[in-house]
N, CA, C, O and the ligand as a Tripos MOL2 file, in Angstrom:
@<TRIPOS>MOLECULE
protein
  285   283    72     0     0
PROTEIN
NO_CHARGES

@<TRIPOS>ATOM
      1 N          15.9930  -43.2990  -15.9450 N.3       1 MET1
      2 CA         15.6140  -44.6900  -15.8010 C.3       1 MET1
      3 C          14.3070  -44.9740  -16.5280 C.2       1 MET1
      4 O          14.1980  -45.9530  -17.2660 O.2       1 MET1
      5 N          13.3160  -44.1110  -16.3170 N.am      2 THR2
      6 CA         12.0420  -44.3140  -16.9870 C.3       2 THR2
      7 C          11.7590  -43.1460  -17.9090 C.2       2 THR2
      8 O          12.3150  -42.0590  -17.7500 O.2       2 THR2
      9 N          10.9080  -43.3800  -18.8540 N.am      3 GLN3
     10 CA         10.5230  -42.3180  -19.7670 C.3       3 GLN3
     11 C           9.0800  -42.5280  -20.1820 C.2       3 GLN3
     12 O           8.5840  -43.6540  -20.1670 O.2       3 GLN3
     13 N           8.4060  -41.4530  -20.5520 N.am      4 PRO4
     14 CA          7.0080  -41.5880  -20.9560 C.3       4 PRO4
     15 C           6.9130  -42.4030  -22.2400 C.2       4 PRO4
     16 O           7.5290  -42.0590  -23.2490 O.2       4 PRO4
     17 N           6.1520  -43.4640  -22.1980 N.am      5 LEU5
     18 CA          6.0040  -44.3200  -23.3710 C.3       5 LEU5
     19 C           4.5360  -44.5950  -23.6470 C.2       5 LEU5
     20 O           4.2010  -45.5200  -24.3870 O.2       5 LEU5
     21 N           3.6660  -43.7990  -23.0590 N.am      6 LEU6
     22 CA          2.2510  -44.1200  -23.1130 C.3       6 LEU6
     23 C           1.5590  -43.5320  -24.3380 C.2       6 LEU6
     24 O           0.4990  -42.9150  -24.2370 O.2       6 LEU6
     25 N           2.1760  -43.7360  -25.4840 N.am      7 ARG7
     26 CA          1.5290  -43.3390  -26.7370 C.3       7 ARG7
     27 C           2.1290  -44.1680  -27.8560 C.2       7 ARG7
     28 O           3.1810  -44.7880  -27.6980 O.2       7 ARG7
     29 N           1.4550  -44.1670  -28.9700 N.am      8 ASN8
     30 CA          1.9030  -44.9340  -30.1250 C.3       8 ASN8
     31 C           2.0500  -46.4200  -29.8260 C.2       8 ASN8
     32 O           3.0120  -47.0650  -30.2420 O.2       8 ASN8
     33 N           1.0830  -46.9410  -29.1010 N.am      9 PHE9
     34 CA          1.0880  -48.3680  -28.8250 C.3       9 PHE9
     35 C           0.4300  -49.1190  -29.9770 C.2       9 PHE9
     36 O          -0.6020  -48.6940  -30.4970 O.2       9 PHE9
     37 N           1.0270  -50.2260  -30.3660 N.am     10 THR10
     38 CA          0.4160  -51.1110  -31.3480 C.3      10 THR10
     39 C           0.6480  -52.5450  -30.9160 C.2      10 THR10
     40 O           1.7730  -52.9190  -30.5850 O.2      10 THR10
     41 N          -0.3930  -53.3460  -30.9150 N.am     11 CYS11
     42 CA         -0.2570  -54.7390  -30.5150 C.3      11 CYS11
     43 C           0.5270  -55.5110  -31.5690 C.2      11 CYS11
     44 O           0.1740  -55.4670  -32.7480 O.2      11 CYS11
     45 N           1.5920  -56.2240  -31.1680 N.am     12 PRO12
     46 CA          2.3850  -56.9850  -32.1400 C.3      12 PRO12
     47 C           1.6310  -58.1940  -32.6780 C.2      12 PRO12
     48 O           2.0420  -58.7850  -33.6760 O.2      12 PRO12
     49 N           0.5410  -58.5630  -32.0310 N.am     13 LYS13
     50 CA         -0.1940  -59.7550  -32.4710 C.3      13 LYS13
     51 C          -1.3580  -59.4100  -33.4030 C.2      13 LYS13
     52 O          -1.4900  -59.9880  -34.4820 O.2      13 LYS13
     53 N          -2.2060  -58.4560  -32.9750 N.am     14 CYS14
     54 CA         -3.4100  -58.1650  -33.7750 C.3      14 CYS14
     55 C          -3.3450  -56.7820  -34.4280 C.2      14 CYS14
     56 O          -4.2660  -56.4010  -35.1510 O.2      14 CYS14
     57 N          -2.2750  -56.0290  -34.1860 N.am     15 GLN15
     58 CA         -2.0650  -54.7060  -34.7880 C.3      15 GLN15
     59 C          -3.0590  -53.6580  -34.2810 C.2      15 GLN15
     60 O          -3.1430  -52.5630  -34.8380 O.2      15 GLN15
     61 N          -3.8010  -53.9850  -33.2400 N.am     16 CYS16
     62 CA         -4.6900  -53.0020  -32.6320 C.3      16 CYS16
     63 C          -3.8530  -51.8600  -32.0560 C.2      16 CYS16
     64 O          -2.7590  -52.0840  -31.5370 O.2      16 CYS16
     65 N          -4.3730  -50.6380  -32.1500 N.am     17 SER17
     66 CA         -3.6100  -49.5120  -31.6100 C.3      17 SER17
     67 C          -4.3750  -48.7870  -30.5130 C.2      17 SER17
     68 O          -4.0900  -47.6270  -30.2160 O.2      17 SER17
     69 N          -5.3390  -49.4630  -29.9130 N.am     18 ARG18
     70 CA         -6.0520  -48.8710  -28.7880 C.3      18 ARG18
     71 C          -6.4780  -49.9860  -27.8370 C.2      18 ARG18
     72 O          -6.4760  -51.1650  -28.1880 O.2      18 ARG18
     73 N          -6.8380  -49.5820  -26.6360 N.am     19 ASP19
     74 CA         -7.3000  -50.5110  -25.6110 C.3      19 ASP19
     75 C          -6.2100  -51.4270  -25.0740 C.2      19 ASP19
     76 O          -6.0840  -52.5770  -25.4920 O.2      19 ASP19
     77 N          -5.4390  -50.9080  -24.1570 N.am     20 PHE20
     78 CA         -4.3880  -51.6900  -23.5130 C.3      20 PHE20
     79 C          -4.4360  -51.4850  -22.0080 C.2      20 PHE20
     80 O          -4.8730  -50.4430  -21.5190 O.2      20 PHE20
     81 N          -3.9860  -52.4810  -21.2980 N.am     21 TYR21
     82 CA         -3.6280  -52.3140  -19.8960 C.3      21 TYR21
     83 C          -2.1160  -52.1920  -19.8390 C.2      21 TYR21
     84 O          -1.4070  -53.0350  -20.3880 O.2      21 TYR21
     85 N          -1.6180  -51.1670  -19.1900 N.am     22 VAL22
     86 CA         -0.1770  -50.9500  -19.1060 C.3      22 VAL22
     87 C           0.2160  -50.7320  -17.6510 C.2      22 VAL22
     88 O          -0.3620  -49.8890  -16.9660 O.2      22 VAL22
     89 N           1.1970  -51.4920  -17.1840 N.am     23 ASP23
     90 CA          1.7460  -51.2410  -15.8540 C.3      23 ASP23
     91 C           2.5410  -49.9400  -15.8950 C.2      23 ASP23
     92 O           3.3210  -49.7070  -16.8180 O.2      23 ASP23
     93 N           2.3380  -49.1030  -14.8930 N.am     24 VAL24
     94 CA          3.0590  -47.8380  -14.8620 C.3      24 VAL24
     95 C           3.7090  -47.6150  -13.4980 C.2      24 VAL24
     96 O           3.3510  -48.2420  -12.5010 O.2      24 VAL24
     97 N           4.6500  -46.7220  -13.4930 N.am     25 LEU25
     98 CA          5.2860  -46.2730  -12.2650 C.3      25 LEU25
     99 C           4.7780  -44.8660  -12.0050 C.2      25 LEU25
    100 O           4.9140  -43.9840  -12.8530 O.2      25 LEU25
    101 N           4.1990  -44.6590  -10.8440 N.am     26 ALA26
    102 CA          3.5960  -43.3660  -10.5760 C.3      26 ALA26
    103 C           3.8720  -42.9320   -9.1420 C.2      26 ALA26
    104 O           4.1300  -43.7580   -8.2660 O.2      26 ALA26
    105 N           3.8140  -41.6430   -8.9220 N.am     27 THR27
    106 CA          3.9170  -41.0960   -7.5740 C.3      27 THR27
    107 C           2.5370  -40.6530   -7.1250 C.2      27 THR27
    108 O           1.8770  -39.8620   -7.7990 O.2      27 THR27
    109 N           2.1120  -41.1640   -5.9910 N.am     28 VAL28
    110 CA          0.7890  -40.8520   -5.4810 C.3      28 VAL28
    111 C           0.9170  -40.0630   -4.1870 C.2      28 VAL28
    112 O           1.7100  -40.3970   -3.3060 O.2      28 VAL28
    113 N           0.1250  -39.0200   -4.0970 N.am     29 HIS29
    114 CA          0.0810  -38.2250   -2.8680 C.3      29 HIS29
    115 C          -0.9300  -38.8540   -1.9250 C.2      29 HIS29
    116 O          -2.1300  -38.8530   -2.1980 O.2      29 HIS29
    117 N          -0.4410  -39.3910   -0.8120 N.am     30 VAL30
    118 CA         -1.3220  -40.0140    0.1760 C.3      30 VAL30
    119 C          -1.4750  -39.0660    1.3570 C.2      30 VAL30
    120 O          -0.4900  -38.6620    1.9750 O.2      30 VAL30
    121 N          -2.7000  -38.7210    1.6600 N.am     31 SER31
    122 CA         -2.9520  -37.7970    2.7680 C.3      31 SER31
    123 C          -4.2220  -38.2260    3.4760 C.2      31 SER31
    124 O          -4.6440  -39.3770    3.3610 O.2      31 SER31
    125 N          -4.8260  -37.3180    4.1980 N.am     32 GLU32
    126 CA         -6.0470  -37.6650    4.9310 C.3      32 GLU32
    127 C          -7.2150  -37.9140    3.9900 C.2      32 GLU32
    128 O          -8.1490  -38.6450    4.3190 O.2      32 GLU32
    129 N          -7.1510  -37.2990    2.8190 N.am     33 THR33
    130 CA         -8.1880  -37.5400    1.8210 C.3      33 THR33
    131 C          -7.7460  -38.6870    0.9190 C.2      33 THR33
    132 O          -6.7340  -39.3360    1.1850 O.2      33 THR33
    133 N          -8.4890  -38.9330   -0.1240 N.am     34 ALA34
    134 CA         -8.1770  -40.0410   -1.0220 C.3      34 ALA34
    135 C          -6.8310  -39.8130   -1.7100 C.2      34 ALA34
    136 O          -6.4890  -38.6820   -2.0530 O.2      34 ALA34
    137 N          -6.0710  -40.8900   -1.9080 N.am     35 PRO35
    138 CA         -4.8060  -40.7680   -2.6310 C.3      35 PRO35
    139 C          -5.0400  -40.2360   -4.0370 C.2      35 PRO35
    140 O          -6.0370  -40.5780   -4.6740 O.2      35 PRO35
    141 N          -4.1200  -39.3970   -4.5270 N.am     36 CYS36
    142 CA         -4.2540  -38.9190   -5.9010 C.3      36 CYS36
    143 C          -2.8740  -38.8120   -6.5250 C.2      36 CYS36
    144 O          -1.8690  -38.6840   -5.8270 O.2      36 CYS36
    145 N          -2.8430  -38.8640   -7.8340 N.am     37 LEU37
    146 CA         -1.5840  -38.7830   -8.5570 C.3      37 LEU37
    147 C          -0.8870  -37.4610   -8.2540 C.2      37 LEU37
    148 O          -1.5030  -36.3980   -8.3430 O.2      37 LEU37
    149 N           0.3750  -37.5230   -7.9040 N.am     38 ALA38
    150 CA          1.1240  -36.3170   -7.5730 C.3      38 ALA38
    151 C           2.0010  -35.8750   -8.7330 C.2      38 ALA38
    152 O           2.5050  -34.7520   -8.7340 O.2      38 ALA38
    153 N           2.1900  -36.7410   -9.7170 N.am     39 ALA39
    154 CA          3.0630  -36.4060  -10.8390 C.3      39 ALA39
    155 C           2.6730  -37.2710  -12.0310 C.2      39 ALA39
    156 O           1.7690  -38.1010  -11.9360 O.2      39 ALA39
    157 N           3.3500  -37.0750  -13.1350 N.am     40 ASP40
    158 CA          3.1080  -37.9060  -14.3010 C.3      40 ASP40
    159 C           3.4590  -39.3500  -13.9900 C.2      40 ASP40
    160 O           4.2100  -39.6330  -13.0570 O.2      40 ASP40
    161 N           2.9170  -40.2430  -14.7680 N.am     41 TYR41
    162 CA          3.2700  -41.6400  -14.6110 C.3      41 TYR41
    163 C           4.0820  -42.0990  -15.8210 C.2      41 TYR41
    164 O           3.9890  -41.5340  -16.9100 O.2      41 TYR41
    165 N           4.8690  -43.1300  -15.5950 N.am     42 PHE42
    166 CA          5.7940  -43.5700  -16.6230 C.3      42 PHE42
    167 C           5.7200  -45.0830  -16.7840 C.2      42 PHE42
    168 O           5.3890  -45.8070  -15.8450 O.2      42 PHE42
    169 N           6.0300  -45.5360  -17.9660 N.am     43 ALA43
    170 CA          6.1030  -46.9690  -18.2280 C.3      43 ALA43
    171 C           7.4920  -47.2830  -18.7470 C.2      43 ALA43
    172 O           7.9480  -46.6870  -19.7230 O.2      43 ALA43
    173 N           8.1590  -48.2110  -18.1010 N.am     44 ASP44
    174 CA          9.4620  -48.6400  -18.5850 C.3      44 ASP44
    175 C           9.2690  -49.7160  -19.6430 C.2      44 ASP44
    176 O           8.2050  -50.3300  -19.7220 O.2      44 ASP44
    177 N          10.2850  -49.9440  -20.4450 N.am     45 GLY45
    178 CA         10.1550  -50.8530  -21.5730 C.3      45 GLY45
    179 C           9.8420  -52.2780  -21.2090 C.2      45 GLY45
    180 O           9.2350  -52.9990  -22.0000 O.2      45 GLY45
    181 N          10.2450  -52.7030  -20.0200 N.am     46 ASP46
    182 CA          9.9880  -54.0970  -19.6620 C.3      46 ASP46
    183 C           8.8330  -54.2430  -18.6770 C.2      46 ASP46
    184 O           8.6910  -55.2730  -18.0180 O.2      46 ASP46
    185 N           8.0040  -53.1920  -18.5860 N.am     47 PHE47
    186 CA          6.7720  -53.3290  -17.8210 C.3      47 PHE47
    187 C           5.7760  -54.1530  -18.6400 C.2      47 PHE47
    188 O           5.9220  -54.3000  -19.8530 O.2      47 PHE47
    189 N           4.7810  -54.6770  -17.9670 N.am     48 THR48
    190 CA          3.8040  -55.5270  -18.6390 C.3      48 THR48
    191 C           2.7290  -54.7050  -19.3450 C.2      48 THR48
    192 O           2.2410  -53.7060  -18.8170 O.2      48 THR48
    193 N           2.3750  -55.1450  -20.5370 N.am     49 CYS49
    194 CA          1.3000  -54.5240  -21.3000 C.3      49 CYS49
    195 C           0.3870  -55.6230  -21.8340 C.2      49 CYS49
    196 O           0.8580  -56.6560  -22.3090 O.2      49 CYS49
    197 N          -0.9170  -55.3950  -21.7510 N.am     50 VAL50
    198 CA         -1.8840  -56.3830  -22.2300 C.3      50 VAL50
    199 C          -2.8050  -55.7210  -23.2490 C.2      50 VAL50
    200 O          -3.3490  -54.6430  -23.0080 O.2      50 VAL50
    201 N          -2.9690  -56.3810  -24.3810 N.am     51 CYS51
    202 CA         -3.8990  -55.9090  -25.4110 C.3      51 CYS51
    203 C          -5.2980  -56.3980  -25.0480 C.2      51 CYS51
    204 O          -5.5090  -57.5960  -24.8560 O.2      51 CYS51
    205 N          -6.2440  -55.4790  -24.9540 N.am     52 LEU52
    206 CA         -7.6070  -55.8670  -24.5830 C.3      52 LEU52
    207 C          -8.3940  -56.3970  -25.7730 C.2      52 LEU52
    208 O          -9.4970  -56.9170  -25.6010 O.2      52 LEU52
    209 N          -7.8530  -56.2750  -26.9570 N.am     53 SER53
    210 CA         -8.5510  -56.7860  -28.1370 C.3      53 SER53
    211 C          -8.3260  -58.2820  -28.3140 C.2      53 SER53
    212 O          -9.2580  -59.0170  -28.6390 O.2      53 SER53
    213 N          -7.0760  -58.7410  -28.0980 N.am     54 CYS54
    214 CA         -6.7760  -60.1540  -28.3460 C.3      54 CYS54
    215 C          -6.1940  -60.8470  -27.1180 C.2      54 CYS54
    216 O          -5.8410  -62.0250  -27.1790 O.2      54 CYS54
    217 N          -6.0920  -60.1150  -25.9950 N.am     55 ASP55
    218 CA         -5.5680  -60.6710  -24.7480 C.3      55 ASP55
    219 C          -4.0930  -61.0270  -24.8080 C.2      55 ASP55
    220 O          -3.6040  -61.7590  -23.9480 O.2      55 ASP55
    221 N          -3.3740  -60.5260  -25.8020 N.am     56 TYR56
    222 CA         -1.9370  -60.7710  -25.8540 C.3      56 TYR56
    223 C          -1.2580  -59.9970  -24.7300 C.2      56 TYR56
    224 O          -1.5140  -58.8090  -24.5330 O.2      56 TYR56
    225 N          -0.3830  -60.6910  -23.9920 N.am     57 GLU57
    226 CA          0.3490  -60.0390  -22.9120 C.3      57 GLU57
    227 C           1.8250  -60.0530  -23.2280 C.2      57 GLU57
    228 O           2.3960  -61.1060  -23.5100 O.2      57 GLU57
    229 N           2.4510  -58.8800  -23.1820 N.am     58 GLY58
    230 CA          3.8760  -58.7970  -23.4660 C.3      58 GLY58
    231 C           4.4940  -57.6500  -22.7160 C.2      58 GLY58
    232 O           3.9290  -57.1500  -21.7440 O.2      58 GLY58
    233 N           5.6580  -57.2340  -23.1720 N.am     59 LYS59
    234 CA          6.3410  -56.1110  -22.5550 C.3      59 LYS59
    235 C           6.0490  -54.8350  -23.3340 C.2      59 LYS59
    236 O           5.7410  -54.8750  -24.5250 O.2      59 LYS59
    237 N           6.1500  -53.7060  -22.6430 N.am     60 VAL60
    238 CA          5.8450  -52.4220  -23.2640 C.3      60 VAL60
    239 C           6.6510  -52.2110  -24.5420 C.2      60 VAL60
    240 O           6.1260  -51.6970  -25.5290 O.2      60 VAL60
    241 N           7.9340  -52.6090  -24.5290 N.am     61 PHE61
    242 CA          8.7680  -52.3500  -25.7060 C.3      61 PHE61
    243 C           8.2780  -53.1020  -26.9390 C.2      61 PHE61
    244 O           8.4920  -52.6540  -28.0650 O.2      61 PHE61
    245 N           7.6190  -54.2510  -26.7310 N.am     62 GLU62
    246 CA          7.0740  -54.9950  -27.8730 C.3      62 GLU62
    247 C           5.9650  -54.1990  -28.5510 C.2      62 GLU62
    248 O           5.8410  -54.2030  -29.7760 O.2      62 GLU62
    249 N           5.1660  -53.5200  -27.7410 N.am     63 PHE63
    250 CA          4.0340  -52.7660  -28.2830 C.3      63 PHE63
    251 C           4.4940  -51.4490  -28.9300 C.2      63 PHE63
    252 O           3.9520  -51.0340  -29.9540 O.2      63 PHE63
    253 N           5.4760  -50.8140  -28.3360 N.am     64 THR64
    254 CA          5.9410  -49.5620  -28.9070 C.3      64 THR64
    255 C           6.8260  -49.8170  -30.1190 C.2      64 THR64
    256 O           6.8680  -49.0030  -31.0410 O.2      64 THR64
    257 N           7.5350  -50.9460  -30.1210 N.am     65 LYS65
    258 CA          8.3710  -51.3250  -31.2550 C.3      65 LYS65
    259 C           7.4930  -51.5860  -32.4810 C.2      65 LYS65
    260 O           7.8160  -51.1670  -33.5920 O.2      65 LYS65
    261 N           6.3650  -52.2950  -32.2550 N.am     66 ALA66
    262 CA          5.4430  -52.5830  -33.3500 C.3      66 ALA66
    263 C           4.9170  -51.2890  -33.9420 C.2      66 ALA66
    264 O           4.7390  -51.1860  -35.1560 O.2      66 ALA66
    265 N           4.6640  -50.2950  -33.0890 N.am     67 GLY67
    266 CA          4.1610  -49.0190  -33.5700 C.3      67 GLY67
    267 C           5.1750  -48.2980  -34.4390 C.2      67 GLY67
    268 O           4.8080  -47.6540  -35.4220 O.2      67 GLY67
    269 N           6.4520  -48.4010  -34.0830 N.am     68 GLU68
    270 CA          7.4910  -47.7450  -34.8720 C.3      68 GLU68
    271 C           7.6030  -48.3670  -36.2560 C.2      68 GLU68
    272 O           7.7830  -47.6620  -37.2490 O.2      68 GLU68
    273 N           7.4960  -49.6760  -36.3180 N.am     69 VAL69
    274 CA          7.6020  -50.3660  -37.5970 C.3      69 VAL69
    275 C           6.4760  -49.9500  -38.5280 C.2      69 VAL69
    276 O           6.6590  -49.7810  -39.7330 O.2      69 VAL69
    277 N           5.2980  -49.7910  -37.9220 N.am     70 GLN70
    278 CA          4.1260  -49.5200  -38.7260 C.3      70 GLN70
    279 C           4.0970  -48.0800  -39.2440 C.2      70 GLN70
    280 O           3.5190  -47.8300  -40.3010 O.2      70 GLN70
    281 N           4.6940  -47.1460  -38.5440 N.am     71 SER71
    282 CA          4.6220  -45.7370  -38.9350 C.3      71 SER71
    283 C           5.6200  -45.3520  -40.0020 C.2      71 SER71
    284 O           5.6620  -44.1950  -40.4190 O.2      71 SER71
    285 ZN         -3.8820  -57.4670  -29.7440 Zn       72 ZN72
@<TRIPOS>BOND
     1     1     2 1
     2     2     3 1
     3     3     4 2
     4     3     5 am
     5     5     6 1
     6     6     7 1
     7     7     8 2
     8     7     9 am
     9     9    10 1
    10    10    11 1
    11    11    12 2
    12    11    13 am
    13    13    14 1
    14    14    15 1
    15    15    16 2
    16    15    17 am
    17    17    18 1
    18    18    19 1
    19    19    20 2
    20    19    21 am
    21    21    22 1
    22    22    23 1
    23    23    24 2
    24    23    25 am
    25    25    26 1
    26    26    27 1
    27    27    28 2
    28    27    29 am
    29    29    30 1
    30    30    31 1
    31    31    32 2
    32    31    33 am
    33    33    34 1
    34    34    35 1
    35    35    36 2
    36    35    37 am
    37    37    38 1
    38    38    39 1
    39    39    40 2
    40    39    41 am
    41    41    42 1
    42    42    43 1
    43    43    44 2
    44    43    45 am
    45    45    46 1
    46    46    47 1
    47    47    48 2
    48    47    49 am
    49    49    50 1
    50    50    51 1
    51    51    52 2
    52    51    53 am
    53    53    54 1
    54    54    55 1
    55    55    56 2
    56    55    57 am
    57    57    58 1
    58    58    59 1
    59    59    60 2
    60    59    61 am
    61    61    62 1
    62    62    63 1
    63    63    64 2
    64    63    65 am
    65    65    66 1
    66    66    67 1
    67    67    68 2
    68    67    69 am
    69    69    70 1
    70    70    71 1
    71    71    72 2
    72    71    73 am
    73    73    74 1
    74    74    75 1
    75    75    76 2
    76    75    77 am
    77    77    78 1
    78    78    79 1
    79    79    80 2
    80    79    81 am
    81    81    82 1
    82    82    83 1
    83    83    84 2
    84    83    85 am
    85    85    86 1
    86    86    87 1
    87    87    88 2
    88    87    89 am
    89    89    90 1
    90    90    91 1
    91    91    92 2
    92    91    93 am
    93    93    94 1
    94    94    95 1
    95    95    96 2
    96    95    97 am
    97    97    98 1
    98    98    99 1
    99    99   100 2
   100    99   101 am
   101   101   102 1
   102   102   103 1
   103   103   104 2
   104   103   105 am
   105   105   106 1
   106   106   107 1
   107   107   108 2
   108   107   109 am
   109   109   110 1
   110   110   111 1
   111   111   112 2
   112   111   113 am
   113   113   114 1
   114   114   115 1
   115   115   116 2
   116   115   117 am
   117   117   118 1
   118   118   119 1
   119   119   120 2
   120   119   121 am
   121   121   122 1
   122   122   123 1
   123   123   124 2
   124   123   125 am
   125   125   126 1
   126   126   127 1
   127   127   128 2
   128   127   129 am
   129   129   130 1
   130   130   131 1
   131   131   132 2
   132   131   133 am
   133   133   134 1
   134   134   135 1
   135   135   136 2
   136   135   137 am
   137   137   138 1
   138   138   139 1
   139   139   140 2
   140   139   141 am
   141   141   142 1
   142   142   143 1
   143   143   144 2
   144   143   145 am
   145   145   146 1
   146   146   147 1
   147   147   148 2
   148   147   149 am
   149   149   150 1
   150   150   151 1
   151   151   152 2
   152   151   153 am
   153   153   154 1
   154   154   155 1
   155   155   156 2
   156   155   157 am
   157   157   158 1
   158   158   159 1
   159   159   160 2
   160   159   161 am
   161   161   162 1
   162   162   163 1
   163   163   164 2
   164   163   165 am
   165   165   166 1
   166   166   167 1
   167   167   168 2
   168   167   169 am
   169   169   170 1
   170   170   171 1
   171   171   172 2
   172   171   173 am
   173   173   174 1
   174   174   175 1
   175   175   176 2
   176   175   177 am
   177   177   178 1
   178   178   179 1
   179   179   180 2
   180   179   181 am
   181   181   182 1
   182   182   183 1
   183   183   184 2
   184   183   185 am
   185   185   186 1
   186   186   187 1
   187   187   188 2
   188   187   189 am
   189   189   190 1
   190   190   191 1
   191   191   192 2
   192   191   193 am
   193   193   194 1
   194   194   195 1
   195   195   196 2
   196   195   197 am
   197   197   198 1
   198   198   199 1
   199   199   200 2
   200   199   201 am
   201   201   202 1
   202   202   203 1
   203   203   204 2
   204   203   205 am
   205   205   206 1
   206   206   207 1
   207   207   208 2
   208   207   209 am
   209   209   210 1
   210   210   211 1
   211   211   212 2
   212   211   213 am
   213   213   214 1
   214   214   215 1
   215   215   216 2
   216   215   217 am
   217   217   218 1
   218   218   219 1
   219   219   220 2
   220   219   221 am
   221   221   222 1
   222   222   223 1
   223   223   224 2
   224   223   225 am
   225   225   226 1
   226   226   227 1
   227   227   228 2
   228   227   229 am
   229   229   230 1
   230   230   231 1
   231   231   232 2
   232   231   233 am
   233   233   234 1
   234   234   235 1
   235   235   236 2
   236   235   237 am
   237   237   238 1
   238   238   239 1
   239   239   240 2
   240   239   241 am
   241   241   242 1
   242   242   243 1
   243   243   244 2
   244   243   245 am
   245   245   246 1
   246   246   247 1
   247   247   248 2
   248   247   249 am
   249   249   250 1
   250   250   251 1
   251   251   252 2
   252   251   253 am
   253   253   254 1
   254   254   255 1
   255   255   256 2
   256   255   257 am
   257   257   258 1
   258   258   259 1
   259   259   260 2
   260   259   261 am
   261   261   262 1
   262   262   263 1
   263   263   264 2
   264   263   265 am
   265   265   266 1
   266   266   267 1
   267   267   268 2
   268   267   269 am
   269   269   270 1
   270   270   271 1
   271   271   272 2
   272   271   273 am
   273   273   274 1
   274   274   275 1
   275   275   276 2
   276   275   277 am
   277   277   278 1
   278   278   279 1
   279   279   280 2
   280   279   281 am
   281   281   282 1
   282   282   283 1
   283   283   284 2
@<TRIPOS>SUBSTRUCTURE
     1 MET1         2 RESIDUE 1 A MET
     2 THR2         6 RESIDUE 1 A THR
     3 GLN3        10 RESIDUE 1 A GLN
     4 PRO4        14 RESIDUE 1 A PRO
     5 LEU5        18 RESIDUE 1 A LEU
     6 LEU6        22 RESIDUE 1 A LEU
     7 ARG7        26 RESIDUE 1 A ARG
     8 ASN8        30 RESIDUE 1 A ASN
     9 PHE9        34 RESIDUE 1 A PHE
    10 THR10       38 RESIDUE 1 A THR
    11 CYS11       42 RESIDUE 1 A CYS
    12 PRO12       46 RESIDUE 1 A PRO
    13 LYS13       50 RESIDUE 1 A LYS
    14 CYS14       54 RESIDUE 1 A CYS
    15 GLN15       58 RESIDUE 1 A GLN
    16 CYS16       62 RESIDUE 1 A CYS
    17 SER17       66 RESIDUE 1 A SER
    18 ARG18       70 RESIDUE 1 A ARG
    19 ASP19       74 RESIDUE 1 A ASP
    20 PHE20       78 RESIDUE 1 A PHE
    21 TYR21       82 RESIDUE 1 A TYR
    22 VAL22       86 RESIDUE 1 A VAL
    23 ASP23       90 RESIDUE 1 A ASP
    24 VAL24       94 RESIDUE 1 A VAL
    25 LEU25       98 RESIDUE 1 A LEU
    26 ALA26      102 RESIDUE 1 A ALA
    27 THR27      106 RESIDUE 1 A THR
    28 VAL28      110 RESIDUE 1 A VAL
    29 HIS29      114 RESIDUE 1 A HIS
    30 VAL30      118 RESIDUE 1 A VAL
    31 SER31      122 RESIDUE 1 A SER
    32 GLU32      126 RESIDUE 1 A GLU
    33 THR33      130 RESIDUE 1 A THR
    34 ALA34      134 RESIDUE 1 A ALA
    35 PRO35      138 RESIDUE 1 A PRO
    36 CYS36      142 RESIDUE 1 A CYS
    37 LEU37      146 RESIDUE 1 A LEU
    38 ALA38      150 RESIDUE 1 A ALA
    39 ALA39      154 RESIDUE 1 A ALA
    40 ASP40      158 RESIDUE 1 A ASP
    41 TYR41      162 RESIDUE 1 A TYR
    42 PHE42      166 RESIDUE 1 A PHE
    43 ALA43      170 RESIDUE 1 A ALA
    44 ASP44      174 RESIDUE 1 A ASP
    45 GLY45      178 RESIDUE 1 A GLY
    46 ASP46      182 RESIDUE 1 A ASP
    47 PHE47      186 RESIDUE 1 A PHE
    48 THR48      190 RESIDUE 1 A THR
    49 CYS49      194 RESIDUE 1 A CYS
    50 VAL50      198 RESIDUE 1 A VAL
    51 CYS51      202 RESIDUE 1 A CYS
    52 LEU52      206 RESIDUE 1 A LEU
    53 SER53      210 RESIDUE 1 A SER
    54 CYS54      214 RESIDUE 1 A CYS
    55 ASP55      218 RESIDUE 1 A ASP
    56 TYR56      222 RESIDUE 1 A TYR
    57 GLU57      226 RESIDUE 1 A GLU
    58 GLY58      230 RESIDUE 1 A GLY
    59 LYS59      234 RESIDUE 1 A LYS
    60 VAL60      238 RESIDUE 1 A VAL
    61 PHE61      242 RESIDUE 1 A PHE
    62 GLU62      246 RESIDUE 1 A GLU
    63 PHE63      250 RESIDUE 1 A PHE
    64 THR64      254 RESIDUE 1 A THR
    65 LYS65      258 RESIDUE 1 A LYS
    66 ALA66      262 RESIDUE 1 A ALA
    67 GLY67      266 RESIDUE 1 A GLY
    68 GLU68      270 RESIDUE 1 A GLU
    69 VAL69      274 RESIDUE 1 A VAL
    70 GLN70      278 RESIDUE 1 A GLN
    71 SER71      282 RESIDUE 1 A SER
    72 ZN72       285 GROUP 0 **** ****
């Protein structure tokens, strides 16, 4: 269902390839101490991604698609 997509991001608007906010799906271990990541996190293609350079907000697949075109 999900796959690691947290690399090769490129903003389709400003072509920036760094500085993004990405919604992810993660498993967190909650116990008596502070919660911590229990496994890798994943981003699905239709999760939200925001470019911090130009404030463009879109879906993850838009950002990864732009990266494929550019490479
Ligand atoms: Zn941008």
